[in-house]
N, C-alpha and C positions, 0 to 999 in steps of 0.2 A: 779325566782321560788324557793320557800322554799321546805323543805321536809315534811311539814305538810300534813298528810293524811286527805283528805276531805271525801272520800267515800271508803269503802272497802266491797266488796261482796265476801263471802267465801262459796264455794260449794252450790250455790243457784240453787234450782229446782223449777219449776212452771209447773203445769198441767192445761189444760182446759179439763175436763173430761178425756178421754183416751189420749189426745194429749199432749205430753211432750214438752212444748213450750220453757222452759229454762232448759238446761241439764248440771248441774255442772258448773255454771258460777263463775269464779274467776277473780276479777278485782279490782285494786287499783288505785284511782285517787288522785294525789297530788295537793295541792293548786296552782292555776294558770295554771293548765294543760288544754290543749284543746284536747279533744278526739273526733274523728269522727268515727261513727259506720255505716258500710255499709253492704250490703248483699242482696240476692234476697228477693222478697216478701214472707212473712210468715216465715222468718228465726228467728224471736224472737227479732228483734232490738227494736221495739217500746215497747214491753212488758218489756224488760230489763230496759229501762229508766223509764217506768211507775211504776215499782216496787220500784224505789229509793224514790219516795214520796208517796208510798202506794196507788196510783191509781189502781194498781193491787197488790194482796197479794201473796207473795211467800209462798210455802208450806214447803220447807226444806232449810236449810242453814241459813246464817247470813248476814244481811245488816246493816252496821254501817255508819252513816252519822255524821261527825264532833263529833265523840265520843259517839253518842247516837244510841243504837241499835233499829232498827225498829221492834216493836212488836205489839201485839194486843192492848196494852195500848194506849188509845187515846192521852194521854199526850205526848208520844214519837212521835206520828204521827204529832200532832200539832206543836211540837217544830221543827221537821224536815221541815215541810211545810213552817214554818216561815223563814227558811234559804234557801229554794230551790225554784227558780222561774221556771215556765214551759211555753213554747210556743208551741202551737199545730198546726197541719196541717190546721184545720179549726180555724178561728180566735177566736171563742167563746166570742165575745164581746156582751154585753147586747144591743139588738137593740133599746130599749126604752130609753136608756141613752145616753147623749152626750159623746164624746170621753173623755173630761175632767172628767166627772162623772164616766165613766168606770174606769179611772186610779186612781181616788181619793177614790173610794168606800172601797177597802180593807184596805188601811192605816187608814181610819177613824174607820172602824168596828173592824179590827184585831189588828192594832197597837195602836188604841185609839188616833190617832193624831187629834188635833183640825181641823175643816173643812178648815179654811183659810190656815193653814200650809200644809195640805194634797193637797190642790189645787195648792199651790205654788210649791210643790215638783212635782206634776203631770206636771205642765207647764215646769218645768226644764227638765224633762225626755222627754216630747214631743218635746222640742226644740232640745234635744240631737239626737232624731231620725228624726228631720227635718220636723215635721208636727205640730208644735205649732200653725200654722195659721189655722189648721183644728179643733182646740180644741172644738169649740162650735157646730160642726156639729155632725150628727148621723152616725153610722156605714154605713148605706145604701147609704149615700152621698159620701162615700170615695171609691177609687179604692181598688182592692185586696191588692196591695202592701202597700198602706197607712194603710189599716186595720191591716195588719200583723205588720207593724211598730208600730201601736197603741197598739197591743197586747204585743209587746216587751216592750214598755214604761210602760204598765200596770204592767208587771212582775217586771220591775226594780223599780217601785215605792215602792215595799216592801223591797227594798235594800237587795236582796238576796246575799248570798255568793257563790252560785252555780246556774248556769242556764242550764236547760235541753231544748233541741229543738227537737221536733218530726216531722221530714220532713217539716220544716217551709216554704219551697218554692214549695212543690209539688202541691198545689192547685192554684198556680199563673200562669198568662200568662207569656211567656218568657221575655217580656220586663220589667216586674215588679220584676223578680227574683233578678236582680242586685241590686236594691235599698234596698231590704231586706238583701242580703248578705253583702252589704257595711256596714250596721248597725252592723251586727254580727262581721265583721272584726274589726270594731271600738271597740266593746266590748272586743274582744280577745286581741287587742293591749293594752287595758286598764288593762289587767291582770285578767279578770274574769275567774273563773273555769267553763269550759263548756263541756257538752256532747251533741253532735249533731248527730242525725240520719239523713243522707242525701245521695243523689246520686250525689250531686254537687262536682265532683272530683277536679275542679279548686279551689274551696273553701278549700277542704281538703289539697291540695298541699300547698296553701298559708298560712293556719292558723294552721293546726293540729300539735300537738307534737307527736301524736300517732294515727294510723288508725287501727281500729279493723274490721275484716271481720267475719261476722256470717253466719252460714248455719245450718239449722235443729236444732236450739236451742242451738248451741254450738259456742264458740269462736274458729274459725279455725286458724286465724292468727292475730298477733298483732305486728305492726312494726312502725318505724318512716316513714314519707311519702316517703323519697328517696328510702329506701329499699322496701317499700310496692309496689311502682310502678315499680321499676327497677329489683327487685329480689324477687318476690313472691315465696313461697315454695310450697304451697298447689296447687294441680291441680284445686280444686274448685275455689280458688282465681284467678288463671290464666284464667279460663273460664269466670268468672264474669267480670274481667277487659277487656278481649277481646270483650265482648258484650257491655260494656258501654263506652269504650274509643274510 
């Protein structure tokens, strides 16, 4: 892991109306770092990572991704989105397109890759997530776990330098969770910079360099996995862990 800063959030605030969803968020992510973000429902976890690629707009503070500050300028947003892949809770695949076409669409339109090259790249990533045999099927013909793996492959086809995961296993049946987590472990081992919102604490123990606990829009605790699980400082963190472990 180098010391290159990939993401820096400084004094970031976000409101939905009267609701203060992110309250003075300060976070630095180093290249190759794997950060797991956990906390109770409504604590601001998803909003935090959605602000990194401007799916949500912060109102105060500064977000810098790979040296580019996220502003209202569309060019900065497009530049950052080109480097940041995102995988959602719901798979968000186009139902009328095959899995192969879902994966090759953005490289053709955004990266301006020739169709043949984009499809070759898509097959390469579908193979990496072990569903290349499903390439010509449509999303409805795949299991939830396969659809989520397709969504990961689609994000990887843009060759992002950072991957954001927003509760990627929470819509899956228990037996499908492992196949998606296995793909994510593989990405982590390959050195991908990752921010993952999840309640999968086994994954956090195995993969995370740092675990962040959020509550009421604030980062309450930020520690390496060993200290986070064995020596949490905040009472809120202790209560949360006692409920989910």
